[in-house]
C-alpha positions as CSV (number, residue, x, y, z in Angstrom):
1,M,-2.2,-17.4,19.9
2,A,-2.6,-19.7,16.9
3,N,-5.0,-17.9,14.5
4,P,-3.9,-18.5,10.8
5,M,-7.1,-17.2,9.4
6,Y,-6.2,-13.8,10.9
7,G,-2.5,-14.1,10.8
8,V,-1.5,-15.5,7.4
9,P,-1.8,-13.1,4.5
10,G,-4.5,-14.1,2.0
11,L,-5.4,-17.3,3.8
12,A,-9.0,-16.5,4.8
13,N,-9.7,-15.6,1.1
14,L,-8.1,-18.8,0.0
15,L,-9.5,-21.3,2.5
16,G,-12.2,-19.6,4.6
17,E,-15.2,-21.0,2.7
18,K,-13.6,-24.4,2.2
19,L,-13.1,-24.9,5.9
20,K,-16.8,-24.4,6.4
21,D,-17.4,-27.3,4.1
22,P,-17.1,-30.7,5.9
23,K,-16.5,-32.5,2.7
24,Q,-13.1,-30.5,2.6
25,L,-12.2,-31.2,6.3
26,P,-14.7,-33.2,8.2
27,L,-13.6,-32.6,11.8
28,I,-11.9,-29.5,13.3
29,V,-11.2,-29.4,17.0
30,S,-9.7,-26.3,18.6
31,V,-8.5,-25.4,22.1
32,D,-8.8,-21.8,22.9
33,A,-9.8,-19.4,25.5
34,F,-11.8,-17.3,23.0
35,I,-13.4,-17.6,19.7
36,N,-11.1,-16.1,17.0
37,E,-11.2,-16.1,13.3
38,T,-9.9,-19.7,13.0
39,T,-11.6,-21.3,16.0
40,A,-14.9,-20.0,14.8
41,L,-14.7,-22.5,12.0
42,S,-14.3,-25.5,14.4
43,D,-16.8,-28.3,15.0
44,Y,-15.7,-28.4,18.7
45,I,-13.9,-25.8,20.9
46,V,-12.4,-27.0,24.1
47,P,-12.1,-24.2,26.5
48,D,-8.6,-23.1,27.7
49,T,-7.1,-20.9,30.4
50,V,-5.5,-17.5,30.2
51,T,-2.1,-16.1,31.5
52,Y,-3.1,-15.9,35.2
53,E,-5.0,-19.1,35.3
54,S,-2.3,-21.3,33.7
55,W,1.1,-22.9,34.1
56,G,4.2,-22.4,31.9
57,M,7.9,-22.6,31.7
58,V,10.0,-20.7,29.0
59,T,13.4,-19.5,28.4
60,P,13.7,-15.8,27.1
61,W,15.2,-14.9,23.8
62,H,19.0,-14.2,23.6
63,G,18.6,-10.6,24.7
64,V,19.0,-11.9,28.3
65,P,22.8,-12.7,28.8
66,T,22.4,-15.0,31.7
67,K,20.9,-18.5,32.1
68,T,17.2,-18.0,32.8
69,V,14.1,-20.1,32.9
70,T,10.7,-18.4,33.9
71,A,8.0,-20.3,35.7
72,R,4.4,-19.2,35.6
73,R,1.8,-20.8,37.8
74,P,-2.0,-20.0,38.4
75,I,-2.6,-17.2,40.8
76,V,-6.4,-17.3,40.4
77,N,-8.8,-20.1,40.0
78,A,-9.6,-20.7,36.3
79,L,-13.0,-19.6,35.1
80,T,-13.4,-22.6,32.8
81,E,-15.8,-25.4,33.8
82,K,-14.6,-28.3,35.8
83,T,-14.3,-32.0,34.8
84,A,-16.3,-34.6,36.8
85,D,-13.4,-35.2,39.0
86,G,-13.0,-31.4,39.6
87,R,-10.1,-30.4,37.3
88,S,-10.2,-27.3,35.4
89,I,-10.8,-27.7,31.6
90,N,-7.7,-26.6,29.7
91,L,-5.2,-27.7,27.1
92,E,-3.0,-29.8,29.2
93,N,-5.9,-31.7,30.9
94,F,-7.6,-32.3,27.6
95,L,-4.4,-33.7,26.1
96,I,-3.7,-35.9,29.1
97,D,-7.3,-37.2,29.1
98,I,-7.1,-38.1,25.4
99,A,-3.7,-39.7,25.8
100,K,-5.1,-41.8,28.7
101,K,-8.2,-42.8,26.6
102,I,-6.1,-44.1,23.8
103,Q,-3.5,-45.6,26.2
104,L,-0.5,-43.7,25.1
105,G,2.7,-44.3,27.1
106,G,3.8,-41.5,29.4
107,F,0.4,-40.7,30.7
108,G,-1.9,-42.0,33.5
109,D,-0.5,-44.3,36.2
110,N,3.2,-45.1,36.3
111,A,4.1,-42.5,33.6
112,I,7.3,-41.0,34.8
113,S,10.1,-42.2,37.0
114,D,12.2,-40.2,39.5
115,S,15.9,-40.4,40.0
116,Q,15.5,-43.3,42.5
117,G,13.5,-45.3,39.9
118,N,10.1,-44.8,41.6
119,W,7.1,-44.4,39.2
120,H,4.5,-41.5,39.4
121,G,1.3,-40.7,37.5
122,I,0.5,-37.9,35.1
123,H,-3.2,-37.2,35.4
124,N,-3.3,-33.4,35.3
125,A,-1.4,-30.2,34.6
126,E,-0.2,-29.9,38.1
127,D,1.4,-33.4,37.9
128,F,3.4,-32.3,34.9
129,Y,4.4,-28.8,35.8
130,L,5.3,-29.3,39.4
131,R,7.6,-32.1,38.5
132,S,9.1,-30.0,35.8
133,A,9.7,-27.3,38.3
134,A,11.4,-29.9,40.5
135,N,13.8,-30.8,37.7
136,L,14.6,-27.1,37.3
137,A,15.1,-26.8,41.2
138,Y,17.7,-29.6,41.4
139,V,19.8,-29.1,38.3
140,A,23.2,-27.3,38.4
141,N,23.8,-27.4,42.1
142,G,20.1,-26.7,42.9
143,V,18.4,-24.1,44.8
144,P,17.6,-23.7,48.6
145,A,14.2,-24.3,50.1
146,A,11.8,-21.4,50.3
147,S,11.1,-19.6,53.5
148,S,7.8,-19.2,55.2
149,E,7.9,-15.6,54.2
150,D,8.4,-16.6,50.6
151,M,5.3,-18.8,50.8
152,V,3.1,-16.2,52.3
153,L,4.3,-13.1,50.4
154,S,4.1,-14.9,46.9
155,G,0.6,-16.3,47.6
156,L,1.9,-20.0,47.2
157,E,-0.4,-21.2,50.0
158,R,-3.2,-21.7,47.5
159,L,-1.0,-24.3,45.6
160,L,0.0,-26.2,48.8
161,P,-2.5,-29.1,48.5
162,D,-1.3,-30.0,45.0
163,M,2.3,-29.4,46.0
164,Q,2.0,-31.8,49.0
165,R,0.2,-34.3,46.8
166,V,2.8,-34.4,44.0
167,L,6.1,-33.5,45.7
168,T,8.2,-34.8,48.6
169,P,8.7,-32.3,51.5
170,E,12.2,-31.6,50.3
171,E,11.1,-31.1,46.7
172,L,8.3,-28.9,47.9
173,G,10.5,-26.4,49.5
174,K,12.8,-26.1,46.5
175,V,9.9,-25.9,44.1
176,A,8.3,-23.1,46.2
177,F,11.6,-21.2,46.0
178,I,11.3,-21.4,42.1
179,F,7.7,-20.3,42.0
180,A,8.1,-17.7,44.6
181,R,10.6,-15.9,42.3
182,G,8.9,-16.5,39.0
183,G,11.6,-18.9,37.8
184,R,15.3,-19.6,38.2
185,F,17.8,-16.9,37.2
186,E,21.6,-17.0,37.1
187,D,23.1,-14.1,39.0
188,A,23.5,-11.0,36.8
189,T,27.2,-10.9,37.7
190,E,27.7,-13.9,35.8
191,A,26.8,-12.3,32.4
192,Y,30.5,-11.5,31.7
193,K,33.9,-13.2,32.5
194,G,36.2,-10.3,32.3
195,D,35.5,-8.4,29.1
196,E,33.8,-11.4,27.3
197,M,30.3,-12.7,27.7
198,K,30.0,-16.0,29.6
199,H,27.4,-17.5,27.3
200,K,28.8,-16.8,23.7
201,W,27.2,-17.4,20.5
202,Q,29.4,-20.2,19.2
203,K,28.3,-20.4,15.5
204,P,30.3,-18.3,13.0
205,L,28.7,-15.8,10.7
206,A,27.6,-17.7,7.6
207,I,29.0,-15.7,4.7
208,W,28.6,-18.9,2.6
209,N,25.9,-21.4,3.7
210,E,26.6,-24.7,1.9
211,K,23.1,-26.2,2.6
212,V,21.4,-23.3,1.0
213,G,23.8,-23.0,-1.9
214,T,23.4,-26.7,-2.8
215,S,19.7,-26.7,-2.5
216,R,17.3,-26.2,-5.5
217,N,14.1,-24.4,-5.8
218,T,11.6,-27.3,-6.1
219,I,9.5,-25.5,-8.7
220,T,11.9,-23.9,-11.0
221,G,14.9,-26.2,-10.5
222,E,17.3,-23.2,-9.9
223,Y,19.9,-23.3,-7.2
224,Y,19.5,-20.9,-4.4
225,S,22.4,-18.5,-3.6
226,G,24.5,-19.7,-0.8
227,C,25.7,-16.0,-0.1
228,P,23.8,-12.9,1.0
229,T,22.4,-11.3,-2.1
230,W,19.5,-9.4,-3.4
231,H,16.6,-10.7,-5.5
232,P,13.4,-9.0,-6.7
233,Q,10.2,-10.3,-5.1
234,K,9.0,-13.4,-7.0
235,L,6.1,-15.6,-7.5
236,A,6.5,-19.3,-7.0
237,D,7.3,-20.0,-10.6
238,G,10.0,-17.3,-10.6
239,T,8.0,-14.5,-12.2
240,P,9.0,-11.2,-10.7
241,L,6.1,-9.6,-8.8
242,A,6.7,-6.3,-10.4
243,E,6.3,-7.9,-13.8
244,K,3.0,-9.6,-12.9
245,Y,1.6,-6.5,-11.3
246,P,3.3,-3.5,-12.8
247,A,3.5,-0.2,-11.0
248,T,1.5,1.5,-13.8
249,E,-1.5,-0.4,-12.5
250,W,-0.6,-0.9,-8.9
251,P,1.3,2.2,-7.8
252,F,1.3,1.5,-4.0
253,T,3.1,-1.0,-1.9
254,L,1.8,-2.2,1.5
255,T,3.9,-2.4,4.7
256,N,3.0,-3.8,8.1
257,F,4.5,-3.0,11.5
258,K,3.9,-4.0,15.1
259,S,1.6,-1.8,17.2
260,N,3.0,-0.1,20.3
261,I,-0.3,-0.7,22.0
262,H,-1.9,-3.9,20.6
263,S,-1.0,-7.5,19.7
264,A,-3.0,-10.0,17.7
265,V,-5.0,-11.1,20.8
266,S,-5.3,-7.8,22.8
267,N,-8.4,-6.8,20.9
268,L,-10.7,-7.8,23.8
269,S,-9.1,-5.4,26.3
270,P,-11.4,-2.3,27.0
271,R,-8.3,-0.5,28.5
272,L,-6.1,-0.9,25.5
273,N,-9.0,0.0,23.1
274,S,-9.6,3.2,25.1
275,I,-6.1,4.2,24.2
276,K,-6.2,3.1,20.5
277,G,-9.3,1.3,19.3
278,V,-8.7,1.6,15.5
279,N,-5.9,1.7,13.3
280,P,-5.8,4.4,10.5
281,V,-3.6,3.5,7.5
282,Y,-0.6,5.8,7.1
283,I,-0.3,7.6,3.8
284,H,2.0,10.3,2.5
285,P,0.7,13.8,2.0
286,T,1.6,13.9,-1.7
287,D,-0.2,10.6,-2.4
288,A,-3.3,11.7,-0.3
289,A,-3.5,15.0,-2.1
290,K,-3.7,13.3,-5.6
291,I,-7.1,11.9,-4.8
292,G,-8.3,14.6,-2.3
293,L,-7.9,12.4,0.8
294,T,-7.9,13.9,4.3
295,T,-7.0,12.5,7.7
296,G,-10.0,10.6,9.1
297,A,-11.7,10.0,5.7
298,M,-12.3,6.5,4.6
299,F,-10.8,5.2,1.4
300,T,-10.6,1.8,-0.4
301,I,-7.3,-0.2,-0.7
302,T,-7.3,-2.8,-3.4
303,T,-4.8,-5.6,-4.1
304,P,-4.9,-8.1,-6.9
305,T,-6.6,-10.5,-4.4
306,S,-9.1,-8.4,-2.4
307,A,-10.0,-4.9,-1.1
308,T,-10.7,-3.3,2.2
309,K,-11.9,0.1,3.4
310,A,-9.7,1.9,5.8
311,M,-9.4,5.3,7.7
312,A,-6.6,7.6,6.4
313,L,-3.8,9.1,8.6
314,I,-1.8,11.5,6.6
315,V,1.9,11.6,7.8
316,D,5.3,12.6,6.5
317,G,6.8,9.6,8.2
318,V,5.8,7.1,5.6
319,K,7.5,6.8,2.4
320,Q,5.7,8.2,-0.8
321,G,4.0,5.3,-2.7
322,T,3.7,3.1,0.6
323,L,0.8,2.4,2.8
324,G,1.4,1.6,6.4
325,F,-0.7,-0.9,8.4
326,E,-0.6,-1.2,12.2
327,H,-0.9,-4.8,13.2
328,G,-3.3,-6.1,15.8
329,F,-6.7,-4.6,14.5
330,G,-9.3,-5.6,11.9
331,H,-10.7,-8.6,13.7
332,R,-13.9,-10.1,12.6
333,E,-14.2,-12.5,15.7
334,L,-12.7,-12.1,19.2
335,G,-15.9,-10.2,20.5
336,E,-16.7,-8.6,17.2
337,R,-19.8,-10.7,16.9
338,A,-21.9,-12.6,19.4
339,H,-22.0,-16.4,19.3
340,W,-24.6,-18.6,20.8
341,I,-23.2,-21.4,23.1
342,G,-26.3,-23.4,24.0
343,D,-28.9,-20.9,25.0
344,I,-26.5,-18.3,26.1
345,Q,-25.4,-15.5,23.8
346,Q,-21.9,-14.3,24.2
347,P,-21.3,-10.5,24.7
348,V,-20.2,-8.4,21.8
349,K,-18.1,-5.3,21.8
350,M,-20.0,-2.0,21.2
351,K,-17.7,-0.8,18.4
352,S,-18.6,0.1,14.9
353,N,-15.0,0.0,13.5
354,D,-12.1,-2.1,14.7
355,G,-9.8,-1.0,12.0
356,V,-8.1,-3.1,9.2
357,N,-6.0,-6.2,9.0
358,I,-3.4,-6.3,6.1
359,N,-3.8,-10.0,6.0
360,D,-7.4,-9.7,4.7
361,I,-5.9,-8.4,1.4
362,G,-2.8,-10.5,1.3
363,L,-1.9,-12.0,-2.1
364,I,-3.0,-15.4,-3.4
365,D,0.0,-16.6,-5.8
366,P,-1.7,-17.4,-9.1
367,T,1.3,-19.5,-10.2
368,R,1.0,-22.0,-7.3
369,E,-0.9,-25.2,-8.1
370,G,-4.2,-25.0,-6.3
371,K,-3.7,-21.3,-5.7
372,G,-1.6,-21.0,-2.5
373,V,-0.9,-17.8,-0.7
374,L,2.1,-15.7,-1.7
375,L,5.3,-17.0,0.2
376,D,8.9,-15.9,0.4
377,W,10.4,-18.1,-2.4
378,V,13.4,-19.2,-0.4
379,V,12.4,-19.7,3.2
380,G,8.6,-20.2,2.7
381,A,7.5,-17.5,5.2
382,A,4.1,-15.7,4.6
383,A,4.8,-12.5,2.4
384,R,3.0,-9.5,3.7
385,Q,5.4,-6.7,2.9
386,A,5.7,-4.6,-0.3
387,L,2.5,-6.1,-1.7
388,P,1.1,-4.2,-4.9
389,A,-2.0,-2.1,-4.3
390,K,-4.0,0.9,-5.6
391,I,-6.4,3.2,-3.7
392,S,-9.6,5.2,-4.3
393,L,-11.8,7.5,-2.3
394,G,-14.8,6.0,-0.4
């Protein structure tokens, strides 16, 4: 998921060539299941697993009103190579091995103690996640043991050797209960107590935020506003964006929205690409008519930093003077070109056009020392909305 060269507006233009120079950054090590725009610049890529090959425990966002922790476990054998002692190569095993090599505490033999004070080792991902699941299984009055039916119907038998190695018989039954259900979930009837939510948001609405209001912009020295207010878009030194890039020269603004089909990593899916394999840029009919642009035709979008060619989709549903980019397309890696690994060439997708990525033409802030990318001037988030642009045919 980490792919800043693809996901941060303007960053590829700012740092792409520099990261290829070992004098700038002498060693880059990435851990990834694929070769994306960022990991393609690495000196070493450690293979990683994907969803159905991996472990994971997460809590959902606050749209779920009850206490919930989801538990993911491998349901197929990983396709990555094995270590000399038979473990799958992945992020967790790589980090554990590095930690053991440099003798960090909390890894290797006698790394973690149980509630009775007995010490246990952390040598692989299973050692970590199965014990994490045991913690989840015992907290807050605990869970019952899984039945034989649970084990068979959920396919947990394939994990039995590791579960028997890591867990006590009592722990094994409770951990199996967790993984057979995909996590631990508070009963849905517990969402409300009477007319009020059981798990309330306790923090008040911040009409005045003292921390923000008493903090200064470190470049201009100005205090930030502690109250909700509106400011025009600004460069890092406080210059309004519209003053630096006037609408007379840059009449369009760019906007970016999430795809209903793709994410930033779904580019490799043939099924999703069969539904939508390219993202035309939305443009209002009035704007299109001014330059004779029709749906399906190619046109050039230029920002003060860079330019890209895109396919047009003329729709009334985008504001006049705005160009709409659907995110998740425009990859230059992730199967867009074949890499050689040893004497084996990786497959490449047979597509001539993957669409466009708004971040390829994201702005570099000319007022930042060393020329950094354009950021929100208060919170520092990457700025990819309402960027100045102009268009031309072809």
